[in-house]
N, C-alpha and C positions, 0 to 999 in steps of 0.2 A: 295435530291435524284432526279435523272434526269427522264424524261419520258421513255427513252430507258431502264433504269434500272427497272422501274415498268412493262414494257412490258415483259421483260426477266424474271420477278419474282424474282428480286434481291432486297434485303433489307440490310440496313446498321445498325450496332450497335457498341458501344464503339468507336465512331468516334471523333477525335479531334475537339475542338471548337476554332473559331478564337479568339485570345486574345483581350480583351477590350482596346480600345485606345481613346485618346482625343486629338484633334488638337487645338492648342492655337491661337486665333486670336490676331492680333496686338492691343496694347493698344490705347485708344482714344488719337487722336492727331498725331499718327504715320501713316500719309496717304501717304508718298512718299518713303517708304522703298521697295527697288527693290532686287529681288532675281531670280536666275535661277537654274535649275536642270541639273545634268550631270550624265551619267551612267544609272542606272536602266535597263540595257540591259539584255534581255532574248532571248533564242533560243528554240523554240518548234519543236519537231520532229512528222511528220505526215507520216502515211503509206498509200501511194497512189496506188490503184490497177491498174495494167497494164494487159489488157485483150488481150489474144493471142490465137492462134490455134495450135493444135498439131495433128499429125497423129500417131495413136496407132494401134497395132494389136490385134484383138480379136480372141483368139484361138478357133478352132472348137471342136466339141464334138460329140460323138455317141449317138443318141437317140434310142428309141425302135424300130422304123421303118425306120429311116433315118439317114444318116451320114450328119452332118452339118459342112461344111468346115470352115476353118478360114477365116477372111476378115480384111481389113483395113478400119478404119473410122476416120474422123476428129472431134476432140472434142475441145470445148472451155476451155482455162485455164486462171487462174488468179494468178499473182505474185504481192505480196505487196512490193513495193520499198520505203524505208525510205527517206524522204526529210525534210530538216530543213528549217525553216523560222524565221526571226527576229520578235519579239513581242514588240510593243511599248506601250502596255496596261499600263504597271506599270509606265513608265515615264509620260504618259498622266494623270494617276491618281495623281502622285506627283504634277504635275502642277496645277491640279484642286484643290488640297488641299491648296496650296499656295494661290491661287486666292480667294478661299473662306475665307481664314484667313486674307485677306486684303493686300497681297503683290502684287506689280507690277512685272509681269513675262516677259514683253516684252521690257525691257530696253536693249539698246545695251552695256551699261556699268553698270551692276548690282552691288549693294552694297556687295551681298553675293552669293557664289556659293555653292550649296548643291550637293555633290557627293556621290552616292551609288553604290557599286560594289557587285553584287551577287556572291556567290561561292557555289558549290555543284555539284551533290548531294552525300551524304554519306549514306552507308547502311552497318550495322555491320553483322558479321557472325551469331550472335544470331537472328537477324531479318530474315536473309535468312532462317535459320533453322525453325524459327516460321512459316514462309510462308509455307514450305513443310509440317510441322506437321499439320497445320490447314487443309490443303487440304486432306492429306491422312487419318488423323484420323477421319475426318467428312464424309468420303466416297464421296469426291468431292461436298459437298453441302455447305462448308464454305470455306472462303479465308481470308487471312490477308496480309496487305502490309503496308509499312512505308517508308518515305523519310525524310531526314534532309538536310536543306539548310542553308546557312549563308549569312550575309550581313556585309559590312564595310561602316560606315557613316563618312564622312568628311565634314566639313564646313569651307570655306575659306573666309577671308576678301578680296574681290576682288581688293581693292585699293592697299593693301600692299602685297598680295599673301600669307599671314600668315595663317596657319592652327589654327583655333580658337576653334574647337570642333571635337572630334572623338569618335566613340563607335563601338564595334563589337557585332553582334547579331547571335543567333542560333535559328532556327525554325524547329520543328519536327512535322510531320503529320503521323498519323496511323489510321487505320480503319480495322473493321471486316465486312465482308459481308456474307449474307446467301441466298441460294435459294433453294427451293424444287425441282428444276430441276437440277439433278446432272451434274456437269462439265460445260454444256452450260449455265446455269443460271449465275454462277459466272464469266464465261468468258465474259458475256455481261454487266457486272457492270462497269459503268464509273468511280466510286469512287476509284477504285484500278488501274486505268491506269496511266502511267507515266506522261502524260501531265496534268491530273486532279491534282495530287499530287504536281507536280511542280508549277502549277498556284496557288494552295492553299497556299503553303508555301511562294511564292513570293508575293501574295497579302497580307498576314500577315506581312511580312517583310517590304513591302512598308508602310503599316499603322503605324507600330511601328517606323520606321526610321523617318517618317514624323511627328509623334507625338513628338518625341524628338527634331527634327529640329525646328519645329515651337515654341515649348516651350523655347528653347535656344535663338532663334532670338527675340522672344517677350520680353524676359527678357533683352536681349542685348540693345535693343532700348528703353526700358522703362525709364532708368535713364536719358538719354538726353532729352526724351520728358517731364518728370516730372519737369525738372529745369525751 
């Protein structure tokens, strides 16, 4: 739960938990195995406030003793414009995992290439209906949201270009939030924002794909090392 959520009086329940993963280190003796990562590309959307000014007409009215004429005044306005930016967080995490497992990641001619492509997000009609139901039936004190993302892992032998391993993944996130402050409380909850749910799913997918990738590569190099 974030600090902003606590300030707005927003609390989460029935929230998805990150799946447990284990990254496999290289076996003893395999000290010169090189690998690189490709893909892990993500795009986040941020809403940037654009402040401007506008002239509006304030209508007059008749008081008990005076007639107050209408007038014009200048007011400040804010418009939120969506902007997208690439996010290298997941690629950097994949590289860190490889290095922690004993792989060399800065070789110009790596032994293996690990490629991961994210896909999504998907939302079903039932999930959309559930969102509306939670908000309306709780009198705007509860909210529900969910996202599902996918990933495709491919590992190539870089010397031959042959695909030696591949697997598809699906990762779903869902959460319920509650606030005693109707409408405004749940609106300030970060756990139901699109960026938060996307980052959660892609973090889980990065951990899962790299768990399988390190396990496969550790086993692949174990046989030559043991000879």
